[in-house]
C-alpha positions as a printed NumPy array, in Angstrom:
array([[  8.668,  46.225, -15.543],
       [  6.358,  43.198, -15.946],
       [  7.829,  40.143, -14.905],
       [  6.152,  36.87 , -16.953],
       [  5.959,  33.84 , -15.525],
       [  6.415,  31.108, -18.55 ],
       [  4.723,  27.919, -18.237],
       [  7.906,  26.214, -18.289],
       [  7.378,  26.734, -14.569],
       [  3.86 ,  26.156, -14.082],
       [  2.5  ,  23.822, -11.795],
       [ -0.374,  23.032, -14.647],
       [  2.139,  22.241, -17.247],
       [  1.12 ,  19.297, -18.946],
       [  1.011,  16.919, -22.037],
       [ -1.169,  15.529, -24.243],
       [ -1.191,  11.937, -25.397],
       [  1.208,  12.308, -28.793],
       [  3.493,  14.211, -25.738],
       [  2.924,  17.292, -26.975],
       [  3.275,  19.839, -23.746],
       [  0.146,  21.16 , -22.896],
       [ -2.114,  23.32 , -20.42 ],
       [ -3.616,  20.761, -17.579],
       [ -5.758,  24.183, -16.629],
       [ -7.441,  25.116, -20.288],
       [ -6.581,  21.906, -22.045],
       [ -4.514,  24.054, -24.696],
       [ -1.053,  23.079, -26.5  ],
       [  1.894,  25.367, -25.562],
       [  4.979,  26.656, -25.749],
       [  6.293,  26.387, -22.75 ],
       [  9.137,  28.24 , -23.348],
       [  7.18 ,  31.468, -24.504],
       [  3.832,  31.148, -23.471],
       [  2.445,  32.908, -20.218],
       [ -0.547,  33.589, -18.571],
       [ -1.562,  35.278, -15.298],
       [ -3.143,  31.85 , -13.908],
       [  0.812,  30.651, -13.61 ],
       [  1.327,  28.701, -10.535],
       [  4.321,  28.298,  -9.23 ],
       [  2.548,  25.501,  -6.483],
       [  4.476,  22.613,  -6.446],
       [  3.18 ,  19.768,  -8.05 ],
       [  1.558,  16.922,  -5.922],
       [  3.856,  13.833,  -5.061],
       [  3.12 ,  10.094,  -3.449],
       [  3.601,  10.248,  -0.037],
       [  5.203,   6.875,   0.426],
       [  7.662,   7.268,  -2.763],
       [  7.537,  10.917,  -3.74 ],
       [  6.833,   9.703,  -7.546],
       [  4.548,  12.46 ,  -9.653],
       [  2.952,  10.046, -12.344],
       [ -0.742,   8.477, -12.05 ],
       [ -1.665,  10.021,  -8.304],
       [ -5.069,   9.418,  -6.494],
       [ -6.043,  11.632,  -3.688],
       [ -7.135,   9.068,  -0.76 ],
       [ -7.672,   9.836,   3.493],
       [ -5.75 ,   8.017,   5.559],
       [ -5.146,   8.65 ,   9.386],
       [ -7.687,  11.452,   8.811],
       [ -5.491,  13.615,   6.448],
       [ -5.468,  13.414,   2.668],
       [ -2.675,  12.067,   0.806],
       [ -1.415,  11.882,  -2.548],
       [ -0.758,   7.801,  -3.664],
       [  0.849,   6.551,  -6.957],
       [ -0.877,   3.759,  -8.658],
       [  1.707,   1.194,  -7.454],
       [  1.293,   2.081,  -3.411],
       [ -2.257,   2.056,  -4.111],
       [ -2.852,  -1.327,  -5.615],
       [ -0.783,  -2.559,  -2.13 ],
       [ -2.681,  -0.074,  -0.049],
       [ -5.126,  -2.189,   2.658],
       [ -2.656,  -5.301,   2.43 ],
       [ -0.37 ,  -6.722,   4.796],
       [  2.659,  -4.911,   3.131],
       [  1.338,  -1.699,   4.312],
       [  0.189,  -2.901,   7.744],
       [  1.86 ,  -1.693,  10.904],
       [  1.246,  -5.718,  12.044],
       [  3.293,  -6.789,   9.299],
       [  6.287,  -7.836,  11.25 ],
       [  4.882,  -8.81 ,  14.615],
       [  4.242, -12.286,  14.794],
       [  4.422, -13.973,  18.489],
       [  3.747, -17.052,  17.261],
       [  6.872, -17.066,  15.018],
       [  8.689, -15.857,  18.05 ],
       [  8.128, -18.287,  20.012],
       [ 11.063, -20.97 ,  21.017],
       [  9.47 , -22.439,  23.83 ],
       [  7.632, -25.506,  21.665],
       [  8.329, -26.926,  18.165],
       [  5.77 , -24.523,  15.78 ],
       [  4.905, -27.065,  13.786],
       [  4.369, -31.025,  13.937],
       [  3.929, -34.04 ,  12.273],
       [ -0.054, -34.985,  12.117],
       [ -0.812, -38.324,  10.804],
       [ -4.769, -39.38 ,   9.876],
       [ -5.495, -42.5  ,   8.852],
       [ -7.42 , -42.898,   5.511],
       [ -8.848, -46.196,   5.183],
       [ -5.53 , -48.809,   5.288],
       [ -3.398, -45.281,   4.144],
       [ -1.676, -43.32 ,   7.027],
       [ -1.151, -39.96 ,   5.74 ],
       [  1.853, -37.32 ,   7.404],
       [  1.422, -34.075,   7.169],
       [  3.097, -30.874,   8.673],
       [  0.702, -28.741,  10.372],
       [  0.915, -25.628,  13.089],
       [  1.144, -26.634,  17.007],
       [ -2.343, -26.476,  18.207],
       [ -1.122, -25.463,  21.425],
       [  1.029, -22.762,  19.837],
       [ -1.876, -21.438,  17.32 ],
       [ -4.055, -21.492,  20.576],
       [ -1.618, -19.362,  22.961],
       [ -0.833, -16.843,  20.14 ],
       [ -3.357, -16.815,  17.303],
       [ -6.772, -16.527,  19.312],
       [ -5.531, -12.938,  20.293],
       [ -3.384, -11.915,  17.222],
       [ -4.398,  -8.927,  14.877],
       [ -3.501, -11.221,  11.861],
       [ -6.123, -14.421,  12.564],
       [ -9.315, -14.591,  11.419],
       [-12.071, -17.547,  11.368],
       [-12.692, -20.57 ,  13.91 ],
       [ -9.396, -21.973,  13.103],
       [ -7.418, -18.774,  13.848],
       [ -6.085, -18.615,  10.651],
       [ -3.026, -16.575,   9.785],
       [ -3.946, -13.391,   7.135],
       [ -0.768, -13.011,   6.523],
       [ -0.108, -16.469,   5.124],
       [ -3.478, -16.719,   3.115],
       [ -4.286, -13.499,   1.723],
       [ -1.701, -11.419,   2.042],
       [ -1.632, -10.129,  -1.267],
       [ -5.481,  -9.26 ,  -0.834],
       [ -6.99 ,  -6.313,   1.17 ],
       [-10.15 ,  -6.253,   3.103],
       [ -8.516,  -7.315,   6.851],
       [-10.756,  -5.374,   9.413],
       [ -7.414,  -5.247,  11.62 ],
       [ -5.557,  -3.29 ,   9.016],
       [ -3.45 ,  -0.452,  10.259],
       [ -0.537,   1.542,   7.896],
       [  2.683,   1.458,   9.119],
       [  3.218,   5.099,  10.435],
       [  7.109,   5.133,   8.828],
       [  5.407,   4.95 ,   5.427],
       [  3.79 ,   8.477,   4.994],
       [  6.322,  11.006,   4.574]])
């Protein structure tokens, strides 16, 4: 007896823009309950390595291996949200001094006061931090946390499942 593998259990089953069922391999309309072929694929659908979603996947190489990533996670890849260093901040964890001080600047007859980062704390912590950049040791997390491009970005190990 020949066992028929119907399209409703095939990994190549998809849908056209109008929602009607179709075969992703041959780009033809199908009846998933009645149609079958010798190209039936029982492999599971690929899923996002972060959230297990199956929609809108992109194949990308991370940590020397290939992973499928959904569009939502792809948009935050290489940003602070997915970086190994996001929770580490010695500047914020140091309680030996005030992290911020009031700085006075004289402009003509006016004296402006503004809160700035304590320069002692900045020189102590930010000069060696993975998240600092530039001559002023600006913090990438504070300035560009939703943008990609940090040269020290590393994927959080616990994100990949």
